[in-house]
C-alpha atoms as an extended CHARMM CRD file, in Angstrom:
* protein
*
       139  EXT
         1         1  MET       CA            133.7140000000      108.0230000000      -98.1990000000  PROA      1               0.0000000000
         2         2  LYS       CA            132.1830000000      110.5000000000      -95.7330000000  PROA      2               0.0000000000
         3         3  THR       CA            133.1440000000      113.8060000000      -93.9200000000  PROA      3               0.0000000000
         4         4  CYS       CA            132.4390000000      113.7140000000      -89.5530000000  PROA      4               0.0000000000
         5         5  PRO       CA            131.1510000000      117.3280000000      -89.0350000000  PROA      5               0.0000000000
         6         6  ARG       CA            132.9620000000      116.6840000000      -85.5780000000  PROA      6               0.0000000000
         7         7  CYS       CA            136.5500000000      116.0670000000      -85.7790000000  PROA      7               0.0000000000
         8         8  LYS       CA            136.3660000000      116.8550000000      -89.6920000000  PROA      8               0.0000000000
         9         9  ILE       CA            138.3280000000      114.3730000000      -91.3620000000  PROA      9               0.0000000000
        10        10  THR       CA            137.1640000000      112.3360000000      -94.3850000000  PROA      10              0.0000000000
        11        11  LYS       CA            136.5450000000      108.6530000000      -93.7640000000  PROA      11              0.0000000000
        12        12  PRO       CA            135.1580000000      105.5150000000      -95.1700000000  PROA      12              0.0000000000
        13        13  PHE       CA            131.1270000000      104.5650000000      -94.5380000000  PROA      13              0.0000000000
        14        14  GLU       CA            133.1840000000      101.2790000000      -92.3570000000  PROA      14              0.0000000000
        15        15  GLU       CA            134.1210000000      104.1850000000      -89.8550000000  PROA      15              0.0000000000
        16        16  TYR       CA            130.1480000000      105.4340000000      -89.2520000000  PROA      16              0.0000000000
        17        17  HSD       CA            127.1620000000      103.5880000000      -88.0560000000  PROA      17              0.0000000000
        18        18  LYS       CA            124.1970000000      102.8440000000      -90.1690000000  PROA      18              0.0000000000
        19        19  ASN       CA            121.4240000000      104.5400000000      -90.0190000000  PROA      19              0.0000000000
        20        20  LYS       CA            118.2070000000      103.9210000000      -92.0680000000  PROA      20              0.0000000000
        21        21  LYS       CA            116.5680000000      107.7210000000      -91.2060000000  PROA      21              0.0000000000
        22        22  THR       CA            119.9180000000      109.8060000000      -93.1400000000  PROA      22              0.0000000000
        23        23  LYS       CA            120.3050000000      109.8340000000      -97.4020000000  PROA      23              0.0000000000
        24        24  ASP       CA            123.5150000000      108.1430000000      -97.1820000000  PROA      24              0.0000000000
        25        25  GLY       CA            122.1030000000      105.2850000000      -94.7880000000  PROA      25              0.0000000000
        26        26  TYR       CA            125.0300000000      106.3780000000      -92.2340000000  PROA      26              0.0000000000
        27        27  LYS       CA            125.1350000000      108.4450000000      -88.9620000000  PROA      27              0.0000000000
        28        28  TYR       CA            126.2720000000      112.2490000000      -89.0130000000  PROA      28              0.0000000000
        29        29  THR       CA            129.4710000000      111.6450000000      -86.9420000000  PROA      29              0.0000000000
        30        30  CYS       CA            132.0280000000      108.8850000000      -86.9970000000  PROA      30              0.0000000000
        31        31  LYS       CA            132.4160000000      106.1400000000      -84.8180000000  PROA      31              0.0000000000
        32        32  LYS       CA            135.2160000000      107.4330000000      -82.6460000000  PROA      32              0.0000000000
        33        33  CYS       CA            133.6530000000      110.8920000000      -82.3370000000  PROA      33              0.0000000000
        34        34  LEU       CA            130.4310000000      108.9340000000      -81.0360000000  PROA      34              0.0000000000
        35        35  ASN       CA            132.8150000000      107.2580000000      -78.4280000000  PROA      35              0.0000000000
        36        36  GLU       CA            134.4990000000      110.2350000000      -77.1070000000  PROA      36              0.0000000000
        37        37  GLU       CA            131.1680000000      111.9460000000      -76.8910000000  PROA      37              0.0000000000
        38        38  TYR       CA            129.3530000000      109.0760000000      -74.9080000000  PROA      38              0.0000000000
        39        39  LEU       CA            132.3470000000      108.4530000000      -72.7460000000  PROA      39              0.0000000000
        40        40  ALA       CA            132.8340000000      112.4950000000      -71.7870000000  PROA      40              0.0000000000
        41        41  SER       CA            129.0510000000      111.9960000000      -70.3830000000  PROA      41              0.0000000000
        42        42  PRO       CA            128.4600000000      111.5310000000      -66.3360000000  PROA      42              0.0000000000
        43        43  ILE       CA            125.7480000000      109.3420000000      -67.3250000000  PROA      43              0.0000000000
        44        44  ALA       CA            127.8210000000      106.9650000000      -69.3580000000  PROA      44              0.0000000000
        45        45  LYS       CA            130.9700000000      106.8720000000      -66.6110000000  PROA      45              0.0000000000
        46        46  GLU       CA            128.4410000000      106.2550000000      -63.9180000000  PROA      46              0.0000000000
        47        47  PHE       CA            126.8880000000      103.3430000000      -66.0090000000  PROA      47              0.0000000000
        48        48  ALA       CA            130.4890000000      101.9970000000      -66.8210000000  PROA      48              0.0000000000
        49        49  ARG       CA            130.9810000000      102.2060000000      -63.1900000000  PROA      49              0.0000000000
        50        50  GLU       CA            127.8290000000      100.0380000000      -62.0490000000  PROA      50              0.0000000000
        51        51  ARG       CA            128.5720000000       97.7520000000      -64.5940000000  PROA      51              0.0000000000
        52        52  TRP       CA            131.7870000000       97.2700000000      -63.7120000000  PROA      52              0.0000000000
        53        53  LEU       CA            131.2100000000       96.8960000000      -59.5860000000  PROA      53              0.0000000000
        54        54  LYS       CA            128.7630000000       94.4890000000      -60.7580000000  PROA      54              0.0000000000
        55        55  PHE       CA            130.3210000000       92.4480000000      -63.2040000000  PROA      55              0.0000000000
        56        56  LYS       CA            134.3790000000       92.6120000000      -61.7530000000  PROA      56              0.0000000000
        57        57  TYR       CA            132.8280000000       92.1740000000      -57.7580000000  PROA      57              0.0000000000
        58        58  ASN       CA            129.0190000000       91.6260000000      -57.7050000000  PROA      58              0.0000000000
        59        59  ILE       CA            128.5990000000       94.6260000000      -55.7220000000  PROA      59              0.0000000000
        60        60  ASP       CA            126.7110000000       97.8430000000      -56.9270000000  PROA      60              0.0000000000
        61        61  SER       CA            127.2430000000      101.4600000000      -56.3620000000  PROA      61              0.0000000000
        62        62  LYS       CA            125.4100000000      101.3510000000      -52.9390000000  PROA      62              0.0000000000
        63        63  GLN       CA            127.4000000000       98.7080000000      -51.7030000000  PROA      63              0.0000000000
        64        64  TYR       CA            130.0160000000      100.4740000000      -52.3920000000  PROA      64              0.0000000000
        65        65  ASP       CA            128.9990000000      103.6530000000      -50.8270000000  PROA      65              0.0000000000
        66        66  LEU       CA            128.1820000000      101.6120000000      -47.5800000000  PROA      66              0.0000000000
        67        67  LEU       CA            131.5860000000      100.1150000000      -47.2690000000  PROA      67              0.0000000000
        68        68  TYR       CA            133.0590000000      103.8000000000      -47.9190000000  PROA      68              0.0000000000
        69        69  GLU       CA            130.9260000000      105.1060000000      -45.3600000000  PROA      69              0.0000000000
        70        70  ASN       CA            131.7510000000      102.1740000000      -42.7540000000  PROA      70              0.0000000000
        71        71  GLN       CA            135.7420000000      103.0550000000      -43.3590000000  PROA      71              0.0000000000
        72        72  LYS       CA            134.9380000000      106.3430000000      -42.4090000000  PROA      72              0.0000000000
        73        73  GLY       CA            136.4760000000      107.3320000000      -46.1840000000  PROA      73              0.0000000000
        74        74  CYS       CA            139.5970000000      105.7830000000      -45.2370000000  PROA      74              0.0000000000
        75        75  CYS       CA            141.4470000000      102.8090000000      -46.6780000000  PROA      75              0.0000000000
        76        76  ALA       CA            141.1510000000       99.8710000000      -44.5440000000  PROA      76              0.0000000000
        77        77  ILE       CA            144.9340000000       99.5420000000      -44.0120000000  PROA      77              0.0000000000
        78        78  CYS       CA            146.7690000000      102.9110000000      -44.5980000000  PROA      78              0.0000000000
        79        79  GLU       CA            143.8910000000      104.7480000000      -42.9800000000  PROA      79              0.0000000000
        80        80  LYS       CA            144.6890000000      107.3230000000      -45.2960000000  PROA      80              0.0000000000
        81        81  PRO       CA            141.3970000000      109.7540000000      -46.1090000000  PROA      81              0.0000000000
        82        82  THR       CA            140.3910000000      109.1140000000      -49.8580000000  PROA      82              0.0000000000
        83        83  PRO       CA            137.8860000000      111.0800000000      -51.8850000000  PROA      83              0.0000000000
        84        84  LYS       CA            134.5160000000      108.5090000000      -52.9600000000  PROA      84              0.0000000000
        85        85  GLY       CA            134.9070000000      106.7590000000      -55.5720000000  PROA      85              0.0000000000
        86        86  VAL       CA            138.8940000000      106.4290000000      -55.8530000000  PROA      86              0.0000000000
        87        87  LEU       CA            139.3720000000      103.6280000000      -53.3120000000  PROA      87              0.0000000000
        88        88  ASN       CA            139.7430000000      100.1590000000      -55.0460000000  PROA      88              0.0000000000
        89        89  VAL       CA            137.3450000000       97.3640000000      -54.3820000000  PROA      89              0.0000000000
        90        90  ASP       CA            139.7420000000       94.8530000000      -52.5940000000  PROA      90              0.0000000000
        91        91  HSD       CA            138.4180000000       90.9010000000      -52.7700000000  PROA      91              0.0000000000
        92        92  CYS       CA            140.0550000000       87.4570000000      -52.3990000000  PROA      92              0.0000000000
        93        93  HSD       CA            140.9860000000       86.2320000000      -55.5590000000  PROA      93              0.0000000000
        94        94  THR       CA            140.1360000000       82.3890000000      -54.2030000000  PROA      94              0.0000000000
        95        95  THR       CA            136.2710000000       83.1310000000      -53.2510000000  PROA      95              0.0000000000
        96        96  SER       CA            135.6270000000       86.5690000000      -55.1500000000  PROA      96              0.0000000000
        97        97  GLU       CA            134.2000000000       87.5710000000      -51.8450000000  PROA      97              0.0000000000
        98        98  VAL       CA            135.0570000000       91.8710000000      -50.6850000000  PROA      98              0.0000000000
        99        99  ARG       CA            137.2030000000       92.4160000000      -48.0870000000  PROA      99              0.0000000000
       100       100  GLY       CA            136.9520000000       96.4690000000      -47.9550000000  PROA      100             0.0000000000
       101       101  LEU       CA            138.2420000000       99.4410000000      -49.4550000000  PROA      101             0.0000000000
       102       102  LEU       CA            142.0650000000       99.7200000000      -50.1400000000  PROA      102             0.0000000000
       103       103  CYS       CA            144.1280000000      103.3510000000      -51.7010000000  PROA      103             0.0000000000
       104       104  LYS       CA            146.0740000000      102.1140000000      -54.6970000000  PROA      104             0.0000000000
       105       105  THR       CA            149.4590000000      101.4330000000      -52.8720000000  PROA      105             0.0000000000
       106       106  CYS       CA            147.8420000000       99.2110000000      -50.2120000000  PROA      106             0.0000000000
       107       107  ASN       CA            146.0690000000       97.6970000000      -53.1080000000  PROA      107             0.0000000000
       108       108  ARG       CA            149.2630000000       96.5190000000      -54.5120000000  PROA      108             0.0000000000
       109       109  ALA       CA            150.9950000000       95.7270000000      -51.6800000000  PROA      109             0.0000000000
       110       110  ILE       CA            148.7160000000       92.8790000000      -50.4940000000  PROA      110             0.0000000000
       111       111  GLY       CA            148.5570000000       92.1170000000      -54.8130000000  PROA      111             0.0000000000
       112       112  MET       CA            152.4050000000       91.7700000000      -54.8640000000  PROA      112             0.0000000000
       113       113  ILE       CA            152.5330000000       89.5380000000      -51.9460000000  PROA      113             0.0000000000
       114       114  GLY       CA            149.8040000000       87.1530000000      -53.3750000000  PROA      114             0.0000000000
       115       115  GLU       CA            148.0600000000       87.7750000000      -50.8560000000  PROA      115             0.0000000000
       116       116  ASN       CA            150.0480000000       85.4740000000      -48.3100000000  PROA      116             0.0000000000
       117       117  VAL       CA            149.7980000000       85.9740000000      -44.8970000000  PROA      117             0.0000000000
       118       118  GLY       CA            153.1750000000       84.1570000000      -44.1370000000  PROA      118             0.0000000000
       119       119  ILE       CA            155.0320000000       86.4810000000      -46.6470000000  PROA      119             0.0000000000
       120       120  LEU       CA            152.9130000000       89.3930000000      -44.8620000000  PROA      120             0.0000000000
       121       121  SER       CA            154.2730000000       88.3080000000      -41.2140000000  PROA      121             0.0000000000
       122       122  ASN       CA            157.6780000000       87.8080000000      -42.5520000000  PROA      122             0.0000000000
       123       123  ALA       CA            157.5720000000       91.6400000000      -43.6940000000  PROA      123             0.0000000000
       124       124  ILE       CA            156.6400000000       92.4350000000      -40.6460000000  PROA      124             0.0000000000
       125       125  LYS       CA            159.5700000000       90.8560000000      -38.1340000000  PROA      125             0.0000000000
       126       126  TYR       CA            161.9790000000       91.9760000000      -40.9520000000  PROA      126             0.0000000000
       127       127  LEU       CA            161.1530000000       95.6100000000      -40.5400000000  PROA      127             0.0000000000
       128       128  GLN       CA            160.3970000000       95.5610000000      -36.9660000000  PROA      128             0.0000000000
       129       129  GLU       CA            164.2020000000       93.9240000000      -36.5430000000  PROA      129             0.0000000000
       130       130  SER       CA            165.5250000000       96.6980000000      -39.0400000000  PROA      130             0.0000000000
       131       131  VAL       CA            163.9720000000       99.6390000000      -37.2030000000  PROA      131             0.0000000000
       132       132  ALA       CA            165.4940000000       97.8990000000      -34.2660000000  PROA      132             0.0000000000
       133       133  SER       CA            168.8830000000       97.2300000000      -35.2430000000  PROA      133             0.0000000000
       134       134  ILE       CA            168.8770000000      101.1370000000      -36.6900000000  PROA      134             0.0000000000
       135       135  GLN       CA            167.7220000000      102.1600000000      -33.5030000000  PROA      135             0.0000000000
       136       136  HSD       CA            170.3220000000       99.9800000000      -31.3040000000  PROA      136             0.0000000000
       137       137  LYS       CA            173.1320000000      101.7800000000      -33.7360000000  PROA      137             0.0000000000
       138       138  LYS       CA            171.9860000000      105.3270000000      -32.8110000000  PROA      138             0.0000000000
       139       139  ASP       CA            172.2290000000      104.7530000000      -28.9860000000  PROA      139             0.0000000000
């Protein structure tokens, strides 16, 4: 058993990474505290973002930034201005090809209809008819 100086909790040695340079053969800080410390660092966040973009969409942060600039910092559908890094990468689930950047709402909407153009066309027609019907009742 060993007490972590950061969280002050006594834990079994399995909760620590090994380190041959220390007397007991384990790092001073527990795995959980080291992980929290690592994830809090800006370098780790940027590294994780780069890995995610490459793994999930096969692009890097420069390509993301270029998409962001080309869209003038707005969602490709609703055109709502959104802070850099917040827009989701929209991609075709069949080909994995990146289409653009979307806000969370628009990204979910595309996903909820299963990227189906027919359903989206029906939804547009439905809304147009509903608006026209409501407008007709007002007149």
